[in-house]
N, C-alpha and C positions, 0 to 999 in steps of 0.2 A: 029082198036084200037091202031094204032100207032106202030104196030109190027115192022115196019122198023126202029124204034128208039131203039129197044131192041137188043143190040149187044152183051152183056155179057152173060155168061152161067147162072149166077144166075138170071138175069133178065128174061131170057127165061124160066127157071125152075119155077119162080114165076108166070109168065104169063100162063104157062100150067095148074098150079093148079087153078088159077083164072078162066080161060076160061071154065073149067069143070063145075064150079058153074053157069055159064051163061046159061046153059041148063034149069035151074029151076027158075031163078030170074033175075032181072035187075042188071046192073053192080054196081050201088051204094049199093043196098041191099047186094050183095055178098061181096063187100069190107068192108062194115060196120060189117057184121057178122064175117068175118075173123079177122079183126083188133080187134074187141071186144073180141073174144075168145082168141086171142093171148095175149092181155093185161091182161085179167083175169087170164090166166094160169101163167103169170109171177107174178102178184100181189098176188094171193092166195097161192103161194108157201111159202111165209114167213110172210105175214101180220097177226099180232096177234089180230087185231080187229075182234071179233067174229061176230058182227052184220054186218059189212061190208063184211066179208068173206062169210057169209051165203047168203047175198043178191047177191053177185057176182057169187057165185057158182050156184045159180038158173039161173042167167042170162047166165052163161057159157053153161049150158045144153040146154037152150032155143036156143042160137045161134047155137050150134053144131047140134041140131036136124034138122036144115035147110041145113046143109053142108054135103058134102061127108065125110065118115069116115076118120079121121086123117087129114083132109084138113088143119085145123088151125095149128096142130102140124107140119105138113110137111112144111107149109109156114113159120112158125117161125124158123124152122131149116135152111131154105134157107136164111132168113134174117141174122141169126147168122153167117152162113158161109160167106155170102157176106161181112159183117162188120169185120169178122175175117181176111179175105183176104185183105180188104181195108177199114180200119176204117175211113179214111178221105173222107167220102161221106155221102150224105143224101139219102140212098138207098130207103127208103119208099117214100120220097117226090119225088124222080126221077121216081119211078114206078107209083105213083099217076098221075104224069103229062104224062108219056109215054102211060099210058092206057087211057088217055084223060078223066079222071074222073073230073078234075077241071072244064072243060068247060061245064059239064053237071050238076054240083052241086054248085049253088050259085055263079058261075063264080069264083071259088076259084083257086088261083095260088100261087105257092111257089117261093120264091127268089132262084135263082140258087145257088148251093152250093159254087161255086168259089167266088161269090160276098159276100155271108154270111160269108165265111171263112176269106175273106179279111177284112171285118168289125170287126170280132172277133180278128183277128191278130193285127190290129191297135188299137183296143179298150181296150185291156188288158194292164194295167200298171204293168209290172213285179215287180218293186220295191215296189209298194203299196201292191201287192198280197203277196210278201215275208214278208214285214213288218207286215201285218195283221196275217199271219200264225205264225210268230215269237211271236206276242203278245198274240194271243188267240188259237193257235193250228190249225186254219183253216181259209179259206176265202170262199166267196160265189160268184156265178155267176147267173144272172137271165136274163130271156127273157120274157117280158110281153105279147108278141104276137108271140109265139114260132113256129107256124106252125108245121112241122114234126121234127123240132129240128136242122135245118141246122146251125144256128148261134152257138148253144151250142156245136154241134159236131165240128165246127170250133174252138171254145174255147178250147175244149179238145186237139186238135192238137197244138194250140198255147201254151198251158200250158206244153204239152209234150216237145215241142221244147225248152222251158225255163227251163226244168229239174224239174218242179214242179209235185209232186205226186198228180195227179188229183183225184185218187180214194180215198185216205185217208186224203187229205188236202183241198179238195174243195167240197162245197155243191152246187149242181145245182138245181135251182128252175125255174119253167116255168109256164106260163098260156096260155091258148087259149080258146076262146069262143066256138069253135066247138069241141064237144066231141070226134069224131073220129080222128080229127087232133091232139088233145091233147094226145090221146092214141098212135098215131103213134110216137110222140115225146117220150112218156114214154117207149115204146118198145125199141127204139133205144138207149136211155140213159141207160136203164137197161142192154142191151146186151153189151154196152161199159163199164159196170162196174162203172157207175157214181152213187154217193150217192146223194139222194135228192128226189124231188117230183114234179109232174106236176098237176096243178089244172085246172078244167074245169070252167072257169070264165072269165069275162072281167077284165083283169089285170090292165087296166088303170082306169076304173071307179069303180071297186070293187076289189081292191088289197087284197091279203092275209095279215091279221094283225098278230101281235105278233113277237116274236123272230124267226129268221130263223131256229133255232133248235127246236122250240116249236111253230109251227104255230097254229093259232086259226082256227078250222074248223067251220066256220060260214056261211053255205050255199053253199060253193064251194065243188065240188067233188074232193077228193084227191086221187092221184095215187103215192104211195111211191115205189121207186125202191128197188129191192132186196138188193143192197149195203147199203141202209139206215138202214137195220136191221143187218148189220155186227157188229161184236164185237167192232171194232174200233169206229163206230159211236154210238152204244148203250152206250159204256163207256164214250164217250165224252158228251153225253146228261146227263148221270148219274153224271158226275163230275160237269157239269154246274148247275144241280139241287142242289148238295151239296154246291157249292160255293155261289150261289145267292139265293136259295130258290125261291118259286113261285113269290114273289113280285119283286125280282131282275131280274128274267128272263123276266117277262112281261114288265118290265120297260126299257129294252134295245131296242134301235131302230133297227128295222128289217133289213133295207137296208144300214146301216152305212158302211159295210165292202165289198160292192160289187164293184169289179174293172171293170166290163163291163156290159153294158145294150144294147140291140138292140131294135129298134123301128119298 
């Protein structure tokens, strides 16, 4: 399983949790259950949508019924520690490749973080971002085929270098057609304190419609990060409603203010 590629302590810790699950199921089933349970744990902590919360809560218990006790919680803790120690990495994407999951599932491979970060670093127009923040209080960054989130994580690092408050002044949005991959991105953005959402959809042929602060949930599955529900972002949405009303909000073009896109 590519254990020779697992050199860091957190990589080895996650691998140990993962390999226990392989006694009962195949690698992809184990990874899917673990990622799903981790994502739901983060989502349901704050998401106020009762219908979505109840559906995911049932799914959480279904996932964890197949796993060792506290396996998902322990794995989430490892990911959190890894990103706390080094936020400039695509930890879950790297683990996905190191455990050789990509070659066994639809031939899926992720762009190495250093390449994704370089694209993000050169793709962000600092002056445009600052001007947009000055005009409307925030800007936004999107990735229409996000994978595990490498490009958006690179964008976080680029914004930090530019001295931009990425947690309170930037809305991160992402899409991926694969549910587990989208959840990996959601987990990492959540742990980095990014405000925004990840949708399970083909972002190129079926993009999210509506204003970036008020997306229309029309068939896509939405995963809102915990920071999206923070007082800063709830107040921002309330102010926008008061300023524009429903008609004004729906009439604003969703992607006008995005300084970076990755393909």
